[in-house]
N, C-alpha and C positions, 0 to 999 in steps of 0.2 A: 503493499499500500504506500503511495507516494505522499510525502510531507514535505512542507517548508517550515524552517525555524524562524519564528519571528521575534523572539526574546527569551527571556529566562525568569523563572520564579524560584527563588532560593536555589536548590540543587536541580531543579528539573528545568528542562527546555520547555518553552511554548512552541507548540507545532500545529500547523493547520493542515488538514487532511484536504487533498484536493484529486480531481479525476480530470484527465485530459484525453478528448477522444476527437478522431476524424483530422482532416487536413483543411487548409484554406484559410481565409480570414479569421483569426481568433475572436470569439465570443464568450465573455466572462459573464457567468450568472450567478448572481448574489442573493441568496436565499432570504426569506422572512423569518421572523420570530413565530413560534419557537421550534422552527423546523430545521432542515439541513440540505445540502446540495441536491439530494435525490428528490427533493420536492419539484424539481423542474422536470419530472419525467414525461410530461405532456408536451413540452417544447423541444425535449432533446431530438426526437427522431426527425422532425421537419428541418431542424438546423442542420443536422448530419446530411439529410438528403438535399439541402440547397448547397451543399459543398462548404460548410463551415467547420472549422475547428472548435469545439465547444469545451470549455474549461468550467467546471463547478468546483466550489470549496466549501467546507463548514467553517462557519464563524467561531473564533474562539468561545469555548463554553458550550458548544453544540455539536452534535453529530460525533464524528470520529476524531474532532480535534481535540487538543488538550483543555482541560477545563480549570483554569488559574482563577485566582480571586483578585485580579489585577487587570486593567487595560479596557475596562467597559465604557469607552467613550468614543465619540466618532473620529477624533484625532488619530487614536490608536486603531480604531477600525480601518481608517483609511491608509494608514500606514502599513498595516497587515496586508491589505489588498496591494499596495505598492511593492510590498516584498515578494508577493507571488508574482506580479506582472513582470518585475526586475529578474526574479529568478528564472522564469520561463522566457525571458527576452522577447516579450510580446510586442509586436508593432502593428499599427493600423488597426488596433483591437477595437471591439464594441463592449462597452461595459453596460451590463444590464441588470437592474436590481428590482426585486420586489419587495414592497412594505419596509422593513428596517434595512434591507439592502439598497433601497433608493438613497438612503442617507450615505453609504459609503459612495456611491456613485457621484453624488453631489459634492461631497466633501473632498473626495480623490481630486476631482476637476478643479474644485476651488482653490485647492492646496498645491498640487502638482501638475495642474495643465494638462494640456492635451497632446503633448509630445508623442505619446505612444497610443493615442485614442482618435478614432475618426468619428464615432457615433456614440449616443448614449440612449438608454431607454429607461423608464421608469413605470412600473406597474404597481397600482396602489401606492401612490407616493405618500411619504412623510413630510417632506419638505412642502411650502417654505418654512413654517413655524408653527408648531401644534398647539402650543401653550397660549392661553389667553391672557394678555396683557393689555395696558392702557394703548399702546400702539399697535395691538394686534387683537382687535375685539372679535374676530371671526374664530379664534381658537377656543379650545377645550379648557374649562376651569381647571385649576390646580386640585381642587378637591376631588375630581374624578380620578386622577392619577394617584393621590393619597388613598383613596379606597381601593384602587388596584393593588397598592403596596401591601396594605394591611391583609387583603384576601390573600395573597401570595404568602405571606408571613405566617398566616393561620394554617393553610392548607393549599399548597400549590396545585395539587391534583384536582381539587374542586375549581380553582382557578382556571386550569386547562379546560374542564368542562364548559365553564362559561365562556370563555375566549373562543374555542373552537365551535360552539354553537352560533356565535356571532360572526366568526371567521367565514363560516359557510352558509349564514342565513338558513339554518337547518329547518326552522319553522316554515319557511317557504319552499325550500329546494330538496328537502329531504326525500329520497327515493326516486327523484328525477335527475338532478345534477349532483348530489353527494349521497353516496350510499352509507350504510352503517360501516361497513368494512374500511373504506376510505377514511371515514371520521376516525375510527379506531387506530388505524394506521398513523395518522397524524398524531393522536393522543400517545400513542407508543413511543414515537420519536421525541416527543416533548418530555416525556416522562424519563427519558434516559439523559436529558440535558442536565446541565449543572444547576443545582439548586441556587447557588450564589448568582449565577448569570441569569436566570429566571427572574429575580428580583432586581439585580443591577441594571438591567437592560431597560427597566421602565423609565428611569429618569433620562436615559438617552433619547427617549421619543421627544423630550422637551427641548432638544437642540435647535438653535436658531441657525436655519441655513440661509437667511435672505443675503447675507454678505458672500456667499458663495455663488449664488444662481447668476448675478450679472457677470462672472468670470467665465462662465460656460460658453465656449466659443465653437461647439461643434453641434449639428443637428440632434435634435432630442425628440424621441417618442414618448408620450405619457398615455397610458391606458388605464381606465379605472371605471369600477362598476358604479352606477348611479345610487345602489343602495348598499354601499360600503358602510358598515357599522363600525368598523375598527378606525378608519382614517376618513372621516367624513369628507365627501367629495368638495363641499363648498369651502371648507377649511383648507383644503390640500390642493388637488388635481386642478380645478376650476381657477385657482389663482395663478398657476405657473405660466400660462401663456403671456402675461403681462410682466413676467420677472426674468424670462429667459428669451435670448435673441431670436432663436430659431426653434420653435416648438411645433409638433403636430400633436394635438390633443383629441383622443378618441374616447368617447363614453360608451360603456357597455350597458344598454338598457337593462334594469333589473339585476344588474350583477352584483354579488356581494364583494368582500374584500378580497379573496383568493379567486379572481376571475380566470387566472390561469388554470386552475383545475375544473372550475364548474363550467366555463365558457371557453375551452380551448381552440375551437375552430375560429372563433372571432378574434381571439388574442394571437394566436398563430398567425392568421392572414395579415392582421396588422402589423406584427413584428417582421415577417418575411417581406412583405411589400416595402416596408421602410428600409430594411437592409439591401433590398434590390434596387433602390433608387440611385 
C-alpha cells in the first residue's frame, strides 16, 4: 500500500495513504468528512475511461492514513495535499474536492498557486465562509457547531447516524438513491476514523476562505444539490460565482449533500464535460 509521509508525531511518522490509477492528465480527488478516498467509487470509472490518471488519498485521521492528534486545520491539510502533489511530481493536474475536500482545493490554490494545476472542481463546497458573523450574515450560527461538538463528545456513533441521515437525505431518497447497504458502508468507514479527528474537524468547517478565492486563477466547476442539508447552498455554492474569476456553477435539483453518490449521472457528466473543454 503506497503512502506519503507528511510529518511526525512524537516517534511515529504521519503518513497519508493514496491510490494512483490510470494514465494521462492527473485528477486528484479529495474526499469529504468522515469518509475516505474510496468514496469516489462512482466517479473513478468514468474518469479512467476518459483517459485520466486518478489519484485518491485519505485525509489524516481517516481511512488508511495515520491518525495523529495534531494538524487538523486547513493550512496543514493543504500542506498535506502539496506533499502528495510534489511527491508524485504532478503537472497540469485537476484538483477536485467534495465537502471538506473543497477546503483543501481552495486553500491549496490560495497558498501555493496554480503552477501545477490547470483546473479545479468543488462538489458540495464549504467555501466561502460557513460561520455566521457580522460581515457574513448568510453563514450558520456558532451555536449549531457547538451542538455538533457536544453530540460528538457524548456519542460519536450517534452523531454519525444523524450526520449520514442528512448527508443523504434518507427521509426522501431512501430506497431510490441511497440503499441501507450504502448508508451502512459509509457508517462503517466513519466508525473506523479517528475519534480525535471526528471532533477536531468540526472547527475546521468554520475556516474563512474569502481571501483565498480571488487568488484562484484556473477555471473552476462548482456542483451542489439544491437540498444540501450539510452545507446549505445559499451560504456556500451560490455565493461562489461572485467570488472566483472563472466559475461554472451547476445545481442538482433535489440533490442532497453527497450528490456524487445519489446523482452520479448528473455529476459525472458535468465533471467530464468540464474536463473536456
